[in-house]
C-alpha positions in Angstrom: 0.0 0.0 0.0 1.3 3.5 -0.9 0.8 6.0 1.9 -1.2 9.0 0.8 -0.3 12.6 1.5 -2.8 12.6 4.3 -0.5 10.6 6.7 -1.1 13.2 9.4 -4.8 12.5 9.2 -4.3 8.7 9.4 -2.1 8.7 12.5 -4.6 10.9 14.5 -6.5 7.7 15.4 -3.5 6.1 17.1 -2.1 6.5 20.6 0.6 9.2 20.7 0.4 10.1 17.0 3.5 12.3 17.3 5.7 9.2 17.4 4.8 8.4 13.8 5.4 11.9 12.2 9.2 11.8 11.7 9.5 15.6 11.5 11.6 16.1 14.7 14.2 18.8 15.0 17.5 17.3 13.8 15.7 14.4 12.0 17.9 12.7 9.4 17.8 14.1 5.9 18.3 11.8 2.9 21.6 12.4 1.0 21.4 11.9 -2.8 23.3 9.1 -4.3 23.9 7.2 -1.1 23.0 3.7 0.1 20.1 3.6 2.5 20.3 2.2 6.0 17.1 1.7 8.1 18.0 1.8 11.8 15.3 -0.1 13.8 14.5 -0.1 17.4 12.1 -3.1 18.2 10.2 -1.2 21.0 8.1 1.9 21.3 9.4 5.2 20.0 9.5 6.7 23.5 12.0 4.0 24.6 14.1 4.1 21.5 14.4 7.9 21.4 15.8 7.7 25.0 18.6 5.4 23.9 22.0 7.0 23.7 23.2 3.8 21.9 20.6 4.2 19.1 21.5 7.8 18.6 25.3 6.9 18.5 24.8 4.3 15.8 22.6 6.7 13.8 25.4 9.3 14.0 27.9 6.7 12.7 25.7 5.7 9.8 24.4 9.1 8.7 27.9 10.6 9.2 29.3 8.2 6.6 29.6 9.8 3.2 28.2 6.7 1.4 25.1 6.2 3.6 21.8 7.9 4.6 20.2 6.8 7.8 16.5 6.7 8.6 14.7 5.3 11.6 11.9 2.9 12.4 10.4 1.9 15.7 8.0 -1.0 16.6 4.4 0.2 15.8 2.1 0.1 18.7 -0.7 -2.5 18.8 -3.3 -0.1 17.4 -1.0 0.9 14.6 -0.2 -2.7 13.8 -3.8 -3.6 13.6 -4.5 -0.8 11.1 -1.4 -1.8 9.1 -2.5 -5.4 8.7 -6.1 -4.5 8.0 -4.9 -2.2 5.2 -2.0 -4.3 3.9 0.3 -1.5 4.9 3.9 -2.5 5.3 6.6 -1.3 7.7 8.0 2.1 6.6 10.8 4.5 7.7 10.0 7.4 10.0 11.6 10.1 7.9 10.4 9.4 4.4 7.9 6.6 4.9 9.9 4.4 2.5 9.0 0.7 2.6 11.5 -1.1 4.8 12.2 -3.8 2.3 13.5 -1.1 -0.2 16.5 -0.3 2.0 19.9 -1.7 1.4 20.6 -2.5 5.0 18.3 -2.9 8.0 19.9 -2.8 11.4 18.3 -3.6 14.7 19.4 -2.2 18.1 18.8 -5.1 20.5 19.0 -3.7 24.0 17.1 -6.5 25.8 15.9 -10.0 25.1 12.2 -9.2 25.7 12.2 -7.3 22.4 12.9 -10.4 20.4 9.3 -11.0 19.4 9.0 -7.4 18.3 12.1 -7.8 16.1 10.5 -10.8 14.3 7.2 -9.0 14.0 8.9 -6.1 12.3 10.5 -8.4 9.8 7.0 -9.8 9.0 5.5 -6.3 8.7 8.3 -5.4 6.3 7.3 -8.3 4.1 10.6 -10.1 4.7 11.0 -13.8 5.5 12.1 -14.5 9.0 14.8 -17.1 8.2 17.9 -15.6 6.7 18.4 -18.7 4.4 14.9 -18.0 2.9 15.7 -14.4 2.0 17.2 -13.7 -1.4 20.2 -11.6 -2.6 17.8 -8.8 -3.5 16.6 -8.5 0.1 18.2 -6.1 2.5 21.1 -7.2 4.7 19.7 -7.8 8.2 22.2 -6.9 10.9 21.9 -6.4 14.7 23.9 -5.1 17.6 23.5 -4.2 21.2 23.9 -5.9 24.6 21.6 -8.8 23.8 23.8 -9.8 21.0 26.4 -11.0 23.5 24.5 -14.3 23.2 23.5 -14.2 19.5 22.4 -17.8 19.1 18.7 -17.4 19.8 18.3 -15.1 16.8 21.1 -16.5 14.6 18.7 -18.2 12.2 17.1 -14.9 11.4 20.0 -12.3 11.3 22.6 -12.2 8.6 25.3 -10.5 10.7 25.8 -9.4 14.3 28.0 -6.7 15.7 29.4 -8.0 19.0 30.6 -5.4 21.4 31.0 -1.7 20.8 29.8 -0.4 17.4 32.1 2.6 17.2 35.2 0.5 16.5 33.8 -1.7 13.8 30.6 -0.3 12.2 32.5 2.3 10.0 34.6 -0.5 8.5 31.4 -2.6 8.0 29.9 0.3 6.0 33.0 0.7 4.0 33.0 -3.0 3.2 29.4 -2.9 2.0 30.2 -0.1 -0.5 33.1 -2.1 -1.9 31.2 -5.4 -2.1 29.5 -7.0 -5.1 26.2 -8.0 -3.5 25.0 -9.4 -0.2 26.9 -12.6 -0.1 30.2 -11.0 -1.1 29.7 -8.5 1.7 29.0 -11.2 4.3 32.1 -13.1 3.2 34.3 -10.0 3.5 33.1 -9.0 7.0 33.5 -12.5 8.3 36.6 -12.6 10.5 36.5 -8.9 11.3 36.9 -8.3 15.1 33.4 -7.9 16.5 31.6 -9.4 13.6 29.7 -12.7 13.8 28.1 -14.1 10.6 25.9 -17.1 11.5 26.1 -18.6 8.0 29.9 -18.6 7.9 32.1 -21.4 9.0 32.2 -21.9 12.8 34.9 -19.9 14.7 35.4 -17.6 17.6 34.3 -13.9 17.6 36.1 -11.4 19.7 34.2 -8.4 21.1 35.0 -5.1 19.6 36.3 -2.4 21.9 36.4 1.3 21.2 39.6 2.0 23.0 39.9 5.8 22.4 36.4 6.7 23.7 36.7 10.0 21.9 33.9 12.3 20.7 34.1 11.4 17.0 30.7 9.7 17.0 28.9 11.3 19.9 25.4 12.2 18.8 25.2 15.8 20.1 22.8 16.8 17.3 20.5 13.7 17.5 16.8 14.0 16.6 14.8 15.6 19.4 11.6 13.7 20.2 8.3 15.3 19.4 6.5 13.8 22.4 7.5 13.3 26.1 10.0 10.5 26.5 11.6 9.0 29.7 14.9 10.7 29.1 14.2 14.1 27.7 17.7 15.3 28.3 21.3 15.2 27.2 23.0 12.0 28.2 26.8 12.1 28.4 28.7 8.9 28.9 31.7 9.9 31.1 33.3 6.5 31.4 32.8 3.0 30.0 33.3 -0.3 31.7 33.6 -0.9 35.4 36.4 -1.3 37.9 34.4 -3.5 40.1 33.9 -7.2 39.7 30.3 -8.0 40.7 29.7 -11.6 39.8 26.2 -11.1 38.5 27.0 -8.2 36.2 27.2 -8.9 32.4 28.0 -5.3 31.5 31.5 -5.6 33.0 32.3 -8.4 30.5 30.8 -6.6 27.5 32.4 -3.2 28.1 35.9 -4.3 29.5 38.3 -2.7 29.9 37.5 0.4 32.0 38.0 3.7 30.2 37.4 7.4 31.0 36.5 10.5 29.0 38.7 13.5 30.0 36.8 16.6 31.2 37.6 18.6 28.1 35.9 16.0 25.9 32.8 16.0 28.2 32.6 19.8 28.1 32.9 19.8 24.3 29.9 17.4 24.1 27.9 19.4 26.6 28.3 22.7 24.7 27.5 21.3 21.4 24.5 19.2 22.7 22.9 22.1 24.5 23.2 24.3 21.4 21.9 21.5 19.1 19.0 20.1 21.1 17.7 22.8 23.4 17.5 20.4 26.3 17.7 21.9 29.8 19.2 19.0 31.6 22.5 17.1 31.4 22.8 13.6 32.8 26.2 12.0 33.5 25.8 8.3 32.7 27.9 5.2 33.1 28.0 1.9 34.9 29.8 3.7 37.8 30.1 7.4 37.4 31.7 7.9 40.8 34.7 5.9 39.6 35.8 8.7 37.3 38.9 10.3 38.8 37.9 13.8 37.6 34.3 13.7 38.5 34.3 16.6 40.9 36.1 18.8 38.3 33.5 17.7 35.6 30.6 18.7 37.8 32.2 22.0 38.7 32.9 22.8 35.0 29.4 21.9 33.9 27.8 23.9 36.7 29.6 27.1 36.1 29.3 26.8 32.3 25.6 26.4 32.2 24.0 27.8 35.4 23.2 31.1 33.7 21.4 29.2 30.9 19.2 27.3 33.4 20.7 24.0 32.3 20.8 21.5 35.3 23.1 18.6 35.8 22.2 15.2 37.3 23.8 11.8 37.8 22.6 8.3 37.6 23.3 5.7 40.2 26.4 6.3 42.3 28.4 4.6 45.0 27.6 6.1 48.5 31.3 6.3 49.3 31.7 8.6 46.3 28.8 10.8 47.4 30.3 11.1 50.8 33.8 11.7 49.5 33.2 15.3 48.3 30.3 14.9 45.9 27.6 15.8 48.4 28.8 19.5 48.5 28.9 19.8 44.7 25.6 18.0 44.0 23.8 20.3 46.5 24.2 23.1 43.9 22.5 20.9 41.3 18.9 19.8 40.9 17.9 18.1 44.2 15.2 15.6 43.2 16.6 12.2 44.1 19.7 10.1 44.7 20.1 6.5 43.6 22.1 3.8 45.2 22.3 0.1 44.2 23.5 -2.0 47.2 21.9 -5.1 45.6 22.1 -6.9 49.0 22.5 -6.0 52.6 24.1 -8.9 54.4 27.8 -9.1 54.7 27.8 -12.8 53.7 25.9 -12.1 50.5 28.2 -9.2 49.6 31.1 -11.6 49.7 29.3 -14.1 47.6 28.4 -11.6 44.8 31.6 -9.6 45.3 29.8 -6.3 45.9 31.8 -4.1 48.2 29.4 -1.4 49.5 29.1 -0.7 53.2 25.7 -0.4 54.8 27.1 2.4 57.0 28.0 4.4 53.9 24.5 4.0 52.5 22.9 5.1 55.8 25.3 8.1 56.2 24.7 9.1 52.5 21.0 9.0 53.1 21.3 11.1 56.2 23.4 13.7 54.4 21.0 13.7 51.4 18.1 14.5 53.8 20.0 17.4 55.3 21.0 18.6 51.8 17.3 19.0 50.8 16.8 15.9 48.6 13.2 14.7 48.4 13.7 11.1 47.5 16.2 8.2 47.7 16.0 5.3 45.3 17.5 1.9 46.4 18.0 -1.1 44.1 18.2 -4.7 45.5 18.3 -8.2 44.1 16.8 -11.4 45.3 17.5 -15.0 44.1 21.2 -14.6 44.6 23.1 -17.9 45.0 23.2 -19.1 48.6 20.5 -16.6 49.7 18.7 -17.4 53.0 15.9 -15.9 55.0 18.2 -13.7 57.1 19.7 -12.2 54.0 16.2 -11.1 53.0 15.6 -9.6 56.4 18.9 -7.7 56.2 17.4 -5.9 53.2 14.4 -5.0 55.3 16.5 -3.7 58.1 18.6 -1.5 55.7 15.6 0.0 54.1 14.2 0.9 57.5 17.5 2.4 58.6 17.7 4.5 55.4 14.2 5.8 55.9 15.0 6.7 59.6 18.3 8.4 58.8 17.1 10.4 55.9 13.6 11.4 56.9 12.6 11.5 53.2 10.8 9.2 50.8 12.6 6.0 50.0 11.6 4.2 46.8 12.8 0.6 46.5 13.2 -1.6 43.5 13.7 -5.3 44.2 14.5 -7.4 41.2 15.1 -11.1 40.8 18.6 -12.0 39.6 18.7 -13.5 36.1 21.9 -15.5 35.6 23.6 -13.9 32.5 26.0 -15.3 29.9 29.7 -14.3 30.3 29.4 -13.9 34.1 30.6 -16.1 36.9 26.9 -16.8 37.6 26.2 -18.3 34.2 26.5 -21.7 35.8 23.7 -20.9 38.4 20.3 -22.5 38.0 17.1 -20.5 38.0 15.2 -20.1 41.3 11.5 -21.0 41.1 9.6 -17.8 40.3 7.1 -18.3 43.1 9.9 -18.4 45.6 11.3 -15.1 44.2 7.8 -13.6 44.5 7.6 -14.7 48.1 10.9 -13.1 49.0 9.9 -9.8 47.3 6.6 -9.8 49.1 8.4 -10.4 52.4 10.5 -7.3 51.9 7.5 -5.3 50.8 5.4 -6.3 53.8 8.1 -5.8 56.4 9.9 -2.8 55.1 6.9 -0.6 54.6 8.5 0.9 51.5 7.1 1.6 48.1 8.2 -1.5 46.0 7.1 -2.2 42.4 5.2 -5.3 41.4 7.0 -8.5 40.2 5.6 -10.3 37.2 6.5 -14.0 37.6 5.7 -15.0 34.1 7.8 -12.2 32.5 10.7 -13.2 34.7 10.4 -16.8 33.5 10.5 -15.9 29.8 13.3 -13.4 30.2 15.4 -15.9 32.2 14.9 -18.5 29.4 15.8 -16.1 26.6 19.1 -14.8 28.1 20.7 -18.3 28.1 18.9 -19.7 25.0 20.3 -21.4 21.9 19.2 -21.8 18.3 16.6 -24.3 19.2 14.9 -21.7 21.4 14.7 -19.4 18.3 12.0 -21.6 16.9 9.9 -21.1 20.1 10.4 -17.3 19.9 9.2 -17.3 16.3 6.1 -19.4 17.3 5.4 -17.0 20.2 5.6 -14.1 17.8 3.1 -15.8 15.4 0.9 -16.5 18.4 0.7 -12.7 19.0 3.5 -12.1 21.6 4.4 -8.4 21.4 6.0 -5.8 23.7 6.9 -8.5 26.2 8.8 -6.0 28.3 5.5 -4.2 28.9 3.3 -5.8 31.6 0.1 -4.5 30.0 1.0 -6.2 26.7 2.7 -9.3 27.9 0.8 -12.5 27.1 2.2 -15.6 28.8 -0.4 -17.8 27.0 1.2 -17.0 23.7 4.5 -18.3 25.0 2.9 -21.4 26.6 1.4 -22.3 23.3 4.7 -21.7 21.5 6.5 -24.2 23.8 3.7 -26.7 23.2 3.8 -26.2 19.4 7.5 -27.1 19.5 7.0 -30.3 21.6 8.3 -28.6 24.8 7.3 -27.0 28.0 8.7 -23.7 29.5 9.6 -25.7 32.6 12.1 -27.8 30.5 13.9 -24.6 29.7 13.6 -22.6 32.9 14.9 -25.5 35.1 17.7 -26.6 32.8 20.8 -27.7 34.8 23.4 -25.1 33.8 25.7 -26.1 36.6 26.6 -29.3 34.7 27.2 -27.6 31.3 30.7 -27.7 30.0 29.9 -25.8 26.8 27.5 -23.0 26.5 25.8 -21.8 23.3 27.6 -18.5 23.6 31.1 -19.8 24.2 32.3 -18.8 20.7 31.9 -15.2 21.7 35.0 -13.9 23.5 34.7 -11.0 25.8 37.5 -9.2 27.7 37.2 -11.7 30.5 38.1 -15.4 29.7 35.8 -18.2 30.6 38.4 -19.8 32.9 38.6 -16.6 34.9 34.8 -16.6 35.3 35.0 -20.2 36.4 37.5 -19.4 39.1 35.3 -16.5 40.3 32.3 -18.8 40.4 34.3 -21.4 42.4 35.3 -18.7 44.9 31.6 -17.8 45.3 30.7 -21.4 45.9 33.4 -21.6 48.5 32.0 -18.6 50.3 28.6 -20.3 50.3 30.0 -23.5 51.8 32.1 -22.0 54.7 35.2 -21.2 52.7 35.8 -24.6 51.0 37.0 -24.1 47.4 35.0 -26.4 45.2 36.1 -27.8 41.9 33.6 -27.2 39.0 
């Protein structure tokens, strides 16, 4: 179906029609005589437009002299219904060009619960799901993002994965495409590049790409500015990448190793250009651990004095309480005082040793007390349950810490308690899943006893996400069946449909319990072992053995 000139009239019937306009300030403009790359985010516009990673990749593509970039987001349920009723295919946001007419379609896969949306977008584009069923005339389908660290679940559907950081390899991929004689020639040429995994190529190891310089070359200071309210309507500046800590549950440390910092001068350059190009009135300093940056206090001072007369505020994401107490509290007092966020994950000393998380409860309590005195209105705490070796007293320790923080600060304390999901490329990849009903009981115990505001836990969503993160190619068949059964926006509680997944497992002669309760502890080889991060598997194994030893009174166990 060709879209008429009355597109603005068509979208008025949909929820948040502004997300389908494509007329944002700084929207990409097609460059004549270039190859066309459709950058897709398989979730809602408001989520994708909050993603610094998506904007960075768009900057790389559109900044390449041989390519023009356009965007596409997963259509909402109401839009999809209209598209199917009117035989209207998936189109780009900027020019409403049919997706299948692009040379390359790239997907930003930030989390596994977007997998069904990815497959649905292929279907809406009129493209076959399986890569082997698509022809040489069809676009190259590539993907990148944190979820690609275990690419096997989607390897039957994607032609090429970028593993690791796009800045270091995507420009070379684009160059290679321009010099290639068709799709197969291109895939043959990129096979073997660091950070590139081509599922149809001969088996071999793929090493994660690392952008060692962490310079400003690809920073998207002039990215498109959303037309509607989005969660992160602000300038996000990544001040460091990687993490100096070694928390055993954390996958990001493996993906983004080694630790790197942006110098203050580069951060100020980004801030000045971004404020001028976007008009945003807030700057957020983001990273896995911002307080690890050796020049953080200087950065905050420079930003404050540079932008205070313009009414531009500065904020930080989660921080270590020791960093806040070590000089940051005075500086942050001058900034916007809405909330502070700390992520202790656990509260008992025993569990801290098991997961290798070194945060003192006394620091958290003192930071909370200081925040209350400094005029903050809210403190956010993040905890995990379902950690290996966790016992009832460990849960009660979380309750005690929440109470002490509330008492010391005298302000609102919002608490998020999430179940741990064992992740590939971490020491806990050998851990088996805890029954979801047990996790729900632990969260309910904290909620009942702590008297804090704690979000709801959806057992069924947890089950599916836990299965997806450690899946293999066989699981890809089930994901496709779930998509065909109507699974969409699985990350959204209001859209999640567990019955579609139950039917998908049955359709493939299986049951979700067979996957959720797999014995990972006995696995010698994982589906993702051919992906090599900055932390070798043997080192992960030793860390896991150390954790087991701490669970068993200090005895080192052989695994």
